[in-house]
N, C-alpha and C positions, 0 to 999 in steps of 0.2 A: 711376223713380216707378211705382207700381202704379196703373194706370188703372181707375177704376170705371165701371160702365155704369149709367146712369140712364134713366128714361123721362120725357119731358115729357107730363104728364097731359092736355094738350090733345088728344093723339092719341086718347084714349079718353073724350072729353068727354061723349058721349051716355050711355055706361055709367056714368060718374061722376055725372051728373045724376040717373040712376035709382037708383043705389046706390053712393055714394062709398066707403064702407068695404068693401063687397063687391068693388068694382073694385080697390082697393088689395090686398085678399087675393089676387085673381087675379094681379096684377102680381108680388107677392111669390113666389107659387108658380112663376112663370116663371123666377125666378132673378136678377132685377134687384137690384143693390146698393142702389139708391135711386130716388127720384122727384123730379122738378122740378114744382112746382105751377103751376097757372094758374087759381086760384080755390079756395075752401074750402067752398062750399055751406052757409054759415052754421054750420059746425062750429067750436066753440071750440078754441083752441090747446091747452089741457091735455088735452082729449079726443083730439085728433088725435095729439098727442105720445105718449099712452099706446098708441094703436092702432099707430103706427109702431114703437114699442118691442116690442109684442107680435109684430109681423110681421118684426122685424129688418130694417126698411127705413130707410136714412138719408135725410136731406133733402139733395138735391143743390143745390137752389136754389128760388127762387120768382119767377115773372113777376108783377110788379105794374104795372098800367096807369099811364101817365104822370100822368093826372089825379089819381089817388089819391096818388101820390108827392108831388105838389105841394100837395095839399089836406089830407092826413092822415098825414104821414110819421111822427109820433110813435107813432100807433096801429099803423102798419105795423111799425115797429121793435119795438114791444112784443110783437106777435103773433109775429114771426119769431124773436125771442130766446127766447120761451117754447117755440117749436117746436124750437129747436136749429139753426135754419138759419144758414149762414154766408155765403150768397150771395143778395143781392137784385138782381133784373134788371129793367130797363125793356125791355119786349118790342117797342116800336114807337114811332116818331115820324116825321113827314114835314112838311117845310116847303119853301117855294119859294125863299126868299132867303137870302143869306149872313148878313144881319143876324139873321134868325129862328134859323138854326142856331147862330150865335154866342150868341144869347140863351139857347138851350137848353143850350149848353155851360156857360154861367155858372150856370144853375140846377142842372145836373148836378154841378158842383163843390161846390155847397152841400149837395146831397143826399149826395154821396160822403163829405163831411166828417162829417156827422151819423151816417151808417151806419158809418164807420170808428171813430168814438167808441164805438159800441156793439159793436165787435169783429167787424164783418162787412165784406164787400166789396160794392161797387156796380158793376154791369156794364151794358153796353148790348148788346142783341141786334139784329143787322142783318137786313134783307131785301135785295132787289136794288137798290132805288132809292138806297140810300146809296153805290152805286158810280157814280152820276152825279158830275159834277165841279163844283167851285167853285174858281175861280182856278187851274185846271190841276191840282187834286188831288181825290182822291175825297172826297165829303162825309164818309164815315166817318173818313178820316184827319184831315180838318179838325176834326171834332167831338172826336176823341180827342186831338188836339194842343192844342186849346183847353181840354180838360178832362183834364189829366194824371193826376188821381187816380181816373179812371173806368177800369174794366177792360173787356175785350171778351169777349162770348160770341159767337164767330164761328159763324154759320150757314153751314156749308160748302156746302150745297146752293144757297143763294141767291147766294153768291159765285160759284160755278161757273155758275149760271144767268145771271149778269151778265157772264160771260166772263172772270172773274178766277180765277187758279190759287189754290185754297185753301191748298195746302202752301206755296207761295211767299209768300202774304200772311201766313200765320202767323208767318213769320220776323220780321216787323216788330214783333210784339207778344210776344216771348219773355218769359215770366214775368209777363205781364199778361193772361193768357187762361186763367183757372182752369177754364172750362167751354167746350165746343163742342157744337154741334148737328150730328147726322148724320142724313141721310136719303138714300136712293138716288133715281135719276131714270130714269124711263121716259117718253119723249116729253117733254111739258111738264108732267108731274105727278110728285109724289113716289111712291115705291113702297117695298116692303120692302127692308131692307138685304140686299145680295147678289143682288137680282133686277133691278137696273138697270145703267146704263152708267157710273156714277161709280167712280173708283178709290179706294174707301173705305180700302183698306189704306194708301195713301199719306197719307191724312188722319190715320189712326191714328199712323203713324210720325212725321209732322210734329208732331202734338199732343204725342207723347212727348218729342220733341226740344225742344219749346218750353215744357215745364212745365205742361201741362194735366192737371188732376186727374180731371175728369169728362167722359166721352163720353156725350152725351145723345141718345137716339133720339127724333126727332119725325117723325111721318108725318101728312100732311095730306090725302092722297087714297088711296082704297081701291078698286082695280079688281077684284080676285079674291077677297079674303077680308074678313071682318068685322074691325073695328079691333083687337079683343083678339087674334084669331088672327094678324093682321098683325104686331103688335108682339112677339108670341111668336116668330114666324119671324125677325123682324129681330134680336131679342136673341140667338137661337141662332147666327145667322150672324155677328153682331158678336163674340160670345164666342169663336168659332173664330178670327176674324181677330186679335183682341187676343192670343190665345195664341201666335201665330206669332212 
């Protein structure tokens, strides 16, 4: 499988807030195959679709807050279908009890069914807290077991942050993981791909072995460079790794 490289636009949110289309133009110039959205800044789907086609950028996916998925799913699906997106992702959830996580799994199954009817996949994106345990299993495993039609967008950084081997964990969800997030780690913060201490090459290999289509760079902390420069450095580094 040819792995594509995408950028989670949250990484450059300040630039996007200032000039959304201009930021997309910069990302396209860097060489990214596509972008994963985290908001649309009031841009209508046909206008954004036209811009993406102009820039030859694919839609890797879109992060949609849980509250919106629960309250306005039909509108979400309509927008994403117009855009040509195939992957809707819930970016975050956190609960205290097994009952609450079980209730979320039930809601996720309902969402996944409607999303599948529209020809798309529905995934959940983890942070570190989903590697706490419920009844001697990770919350993330509990959730995905209770919601078998939901895919996983594994954030490899947060898995490793929680002390879990991302390559080993990927084996559990072969062909159920169309997207993964990549960011390197320096101290307790994310950094440019290739500038930290995580074995990114092993993540790429594991993703390839397990059927992942999109490698998505997401950076949340910026020590040396401005965000647009950081994600350019990260792209060039990841591109070299993928070519190996």
